[in-house]
N, C-alpha and C positions, 0 to 999 in steps of 0.2 A: 369422512372428515380427515383432513390432512394439513400439511403446512400451509397450503393456500388458504384454507379456512381461517387459520390463525392470522395470517397476513391480512386477510380481508377484515377481520375484526379490528386489527390495529388501524387499517385504512379508514374504517368507519368511526373510529374513536373521535368524539368532539374535540379533544385536545389537539389532535393532528390538524383538524380544520383551523383551530386557533393559531397554531404555529404557521401553517401555510398562508393564512390570511395576513399575518404580520410580516412575513418575509417577502411578500409581494408588494409591500408599500415602497415608495420611492425613497423615503427617509430611512437611514440606517436604524434598525431596531435592536434593542437589547432585551433578550428573553432569558429567563432563568427557569430551568426544569428541575424540580425537586422530586425526591421520592423514587429515584431510579437506581436500580442495582442489578447485579448479574449481567446477563447479556441482553436485558431489556432495551438499553439504549440503541443497540444495533437494529432492533425491530422498529424503534421510533424513527431513527434516521432513514431506514428503508421506506417507511410509510410516508414520510415527508418528501423524500426523493421521488417517490412514485406518484405523489399527489398531482392531479392535473393542473392545479393553480400554480405549482412550482415547476412546471415542465421545462422552463428555460434556464433554471438556476443550477450553477455548479456548487459543490460543497467541499469544504476542507475541514477535516476533523483532526484536531491536535490533542493527542493523548500525552500522558506524563513521561513515557519512556518507550524505547524501541520494542520491548517485549509486549507491553500493553497495546501498542499500536498494531503489532503483528497479529495478536489474538483478535483484536477488534476487526481488523481487515479480513481475517479468515471467516469470522462469524458473519460479517456483513456480506461478504462474497457468497457464502453458502446460503444465506437466507434470501438474498435478492436474486441470485443467479445472473446478476448484471455483468456485462463485459467491461463496463467503463468504471470499475472500482479499482483504484491503483494504490499500491503501497509505496510510500515515498520516503526512503531512508536517508540517513546521512551518507555522504560519499566516501567517508574515511574509514580506515581499518580500525582505528581506535580513537578515543576522545582526546588524546594528548598530543597526537602527531597530525599536523594539518598539511602534510604533503603526501603521505602514503594513502593511496586510494584502494578501495575495494571494488574491483571491476564489476562484480555482480550488482552492487549497490548503484554504481554509476549507470549500469544498463537499466535498472528499474527507474531511476530518476529520469533518464533520457526518454524512456518509453512514455512515461507520464507527461513530461513536458511536450514531447512531440504530438501526442494525442490532444493535449490541451490547445496547443498552437494551431492545430488543424481545424479546431471548432467542431461543428457537427453536434452529435448527441451530448447531452449534459454529462458531467463527470463527477466522481467523488475521489478526493485525495485523502488518504489516511496517513498521518505523519506524527512527528514528535519534535521537541525543542531543538535537539542537535541538528536535525535536518532542515528546519526552517531558518536556522541561524546562517546557513550558507546562502549566498546570492546565487542566482541562476542566470543563464544566458538570455539576452533579450529575445523575445519571440521572433522579431523580424530577422535578427542575425542568425538564429537557429534555422529559420526557413531558407535563408540565402545559402546556407552551407550544406543543405541536403543534396546528395547526388542521386538523381533518379535514373534508373536503367530499366528499359522495358523490352519485351520480346520484339524482335524485328529491327531494333536500333542498329545503326552502323557506329561502331566504337573505334575511336583512336586509342588502341590498347595501351601504347606507351603513355599517352596523355592521361588516360584514366588512372594508370598506376601511379603517375606523378601526383595526381590529385589526391589519391589515397594517402601518399606519404605526406603531402602538404597538410592534410587533415589529421595527421597524427597516427595513422595506421602503420603497423610494422609488418614487414614481409617475413614469413616463416615457411617452413616446409609443409606444415599442416596447421590449420586453424583450430583452436580449442577454447579461445576466450575472446570477448569483445576487443576490438582494436587490432586484429590480425588479418592479413590476407595472404593467399598463396596462389601461385600460378604453375600449372602443369600442362604443357601443350596447349590445347584449346579450352582448358577448364580454368576458370577463375573463381576461387573461393574467397568470400569476404564475410567477416563477422562484424556486422553493424552494431552500434551501441543501442539501437532502438528495437532490437528483436531478440527473443529468447534463444533462437538458434541461428546458425549461419546460412548464407545463401550460396548456391552453386550456379554460376553463369557459364553455360556452354556456348562456345563460339564456333561458327562456321566461317572461317576466314575472319573478317572483322564484324560479321553480323551476329547479333545475339540470337542464337537458335532456340535456347530454352532457359528459363530461370526457375530454380527450385529451392525449397527449404530442405536442408538435410541434417542428419544426426552425425556430428563429428566423431562419435564413438564407433558407430557401425559403418559410417560412410554411405548409408542408405538414404535415398531421397524419400521425403515424406509427402510432399505435395507440390504441384506445379503452380507457378504464379505468372501473371502477365506483366507485372511491374513490381520493382522493389525500390525502396528509398534507403540509401546508405547514409547513416547519421554519425557524425564524428563524436569524439569524447567531449561532452559539454563542460567537463571540469578542467581540461588542459588546453583546449584549442582556442580560447577566447580571452582577450585582455580584460582587465578590470573595468575599463570604460564600456565594454560590451555586456556588462553584467547588471542585473537589476534585483531588487528585493523580490522575493517570491510573491508577495501580495501585489506588487506592481505588475508581475507577469500574469496573474490571474485576473479574469474579468471583474469589474467593480461589483457585479451582481452576485459574486461568490458569497455564499453563506458560510461563516466560520463557526464551527462547533468546538467547544473547549471543555476539557475535564480538568478543573482546578487551575485557574489562571494564575493564582499566587505561586504555585509550584512551577508552572511553566515559565513564568517570568524569572524566578530564581535560577532555573536551569539555564536560561539564556544569559543571565548575568554571570553565572559560573563559566559558561563557554567563553565569554569576553575575557575573564580573568585568565583562563587556561591559554587562550590565544595570545594574550599579552606576554605571558611567561614563555611560551614557545618562541615567539618572535624575538624576545630579548635574548634567549639562549642561542638562537641562530645568529643574532648580531654579534654576540660575544665570542661564541665558540665555533661558528660556522655550522655547516650541515653535511653529515656524511651519509650518503644513501646506502641502505642495506640491500638494494636491488642491483641486479646486473644491468648493463647498459641497455640491453633489449627490453627488459622488464620495466625499466624506468621511463621508457618512452610512452608507455600506456598506463602505468600504475603509479605515477608520481607527478604532482604539480611542481613545475620548475620554480615558479615564483609565488610567494604567499604574502599578502599584506592585509592589514585590518580592513581595507576598503573592499575586500572580497566577502565580507560578512555583514550581518545586520545587527547593530546594537539593540539591546532590549528596549530602550526608550524609543528608537525609531520604529521598531516592530509594533509597539503599543500604540503609537500615533497612527500608524497605517491601519490598524484594526478598527479605528473609529470610523473609517469610510465604509465598513461592511456591516451587514447584519451579524450580530453576535448571539449565539445560543450557548449558554453555560449549563453544564450538567454537574450537579454536586449539591452538597447540603446548603452551602451559602454562596451567593454571588460575590465575586471578587473583582470584576471588571466594571469600573464606573459605578454609577448609583441609580437607584430607582428602576430596576428592570421590570418588565412585564412578567409576572410569575405564573407558572402553570404547575400545579401539583399532581403528581402521580402517586399511586399506592402500590409499590412493588417491594417484595421482600426476597431475601436470598434463599436459595435451596438449602434446607437443613442438612446437617451431617448425620448420616445413618450408620457410619462405621461398619458397613457390610452386614448390618443386622436387618435382615429382610422382613422379620416380623414387625419391626418398627416402621419400615418403609410401607408395608401393606396397611398397617394401622393408620398411618398418615394419609395415604391415598384414599382409604375408605372414608375418612373424615371429610376430605374435600369432595369426594363423590357424593356424599350425603348432602353437601351444601350446593350441589349442582354445578360444580366446577368442571370444566373440560380438562382432561389430563393428557399431556403430551410427553412422550419419552423420546429423547433425542440420542442418536448414536451414529457415528460415522460408518461403523461396520454393521450391516444388517444382522450378522450372526449374534451380536450382542443383544439386539432386540429379541431374537429368538431365545437366547439364553434367559433373558428376563421373563419371557412368556412361560418357559418351562418351569422356572422357579415359582412363578405365581400359580401355575397349574399344580405343581407338587405340593404347595402349601395350601391348596384349595382356596385361593384368593380369587373371588369372582369380581374383578374390577374391570371396568370399561376404560381402556387406555388407547391412545392414538400413537402407534409407533411411527417415528419420523426418522428415516435413514439419512439424516443430515447432522453435521457436527456444529454445535455451538459451544462456546468456552465455559459459560457458567449458567447453571440453572437459576430459575426465579419463579416466584408466585405473583401473578398480577391480579390483585383484588378488584381492580376496576373492571377488567374483562372477565373475571372469574376463570382464569386459566392457570394451570399448573404446568410448568415447563421444566422437567428434570433431565439431567444428562447422565448417561451411563457411566462416564469416567468418574463422576463424583459419587455415584452410588457405589461403584466398585473400588473407589479410592485409588484410581490409576492416574499417573501423570499424563496430562493432556498436552500433546505436542502441536505446535502450530507449524504451518508449512508456507514458506515464501519461496516462490519458484527460483531456483538457482539457474545459472547459465549451464549449458552443456559442459563447458570447460571446467566449471567448478565441480560438477558431478564426476568428471573424468579424473580430476586430481585428488579430490578429497572424499569421495563417496557422497551419496545423496544426503544432504544436510537438512535437518528439520529446525535448525536454529540459524538459518541464513540471515535473518533480519538483523542479528546482533553479533554475527561472527566477526573475527578480527583477522581474517585471512588477508 
């Protein structure tokens, strides 16, 4: 028995069939899921995402803030093992300045948009109000501005360098963050906005001899590629007329999951107010960039207007075109949703009192519940096993070397899912992949999702 067994139990849950059946209807559906807590919603999303009836549907999950979205993304990614689960953050360094960009955030947004525009496998986007407030480049315009380079191509080197500059890339001695390129003899390094690490293009004369991904810190190649797509900064290289609401970018068949619509709408309205204040200050006092000229080329929007963003009322109207799944105690979007009730409770707090933990688990074992213990580090699972052995606790538990954010008890499936960090009262860090340049300058950050760099 392992994680796959638990996932299969969710996949066979009749409630999952109900959700999948509803979201395959042509008419937009409004569904309310009650009784969910802890990390159980991630298991529900994964089960629906994997359901054969929903094989062609994309999903967008809107959580209440950046941290909640990052934790949910981590859990969903760990549970599903899927490659097409994307974290979609706001592109700005902070909530009050609508010009200063976070290059790591821009890279994550660009990666997600590029993969969505390419079609293919279904995708999941995990996001929050500040991120959906921003408009995105039209899919067609994004595709038109991608520069493709493949092994064996004959390049007009000067011409390709001019195109990089036209697309907002800045020439540097060495590349360490998205938006930079460097030329040394027959080697061209370029850090695209659509990839976690930069590309190294080796030329033999004007012919592309090889294309590789490399680590800018060690300068070592990691793997060889046949072709790469160079993607510009989607936040600085397109005019307002080339931008669209995020929901217009996504296919109409996209299912939108929301945690607390009332709160999300209030956050969108707050963003509108903050934007208005920012634009008025710029009008009255002007704007002084805190960046150097080189930095401002890739880390700052030159022009900002209200037309670059999506008002709350517009976003709400667009939502009506999609299947909506609300998670929470009460539905807040529209009226008369189709309700599906779950019976899930939070993991209790044991305050490191292992006698209480053992007593609790024995009670569930007597009720024939399956007990799963989750931990990112297998050594923590070994530690728990030693503790149970020392205390002579003969309990059948399933160790799962996977991290989830919050434990829960699912009374419907008779499953207990506890996390080691809650048992040991340790702070649980989420991980959102930083760019190599961000690691180089700031150290490996576990709060990249909400950093203000």
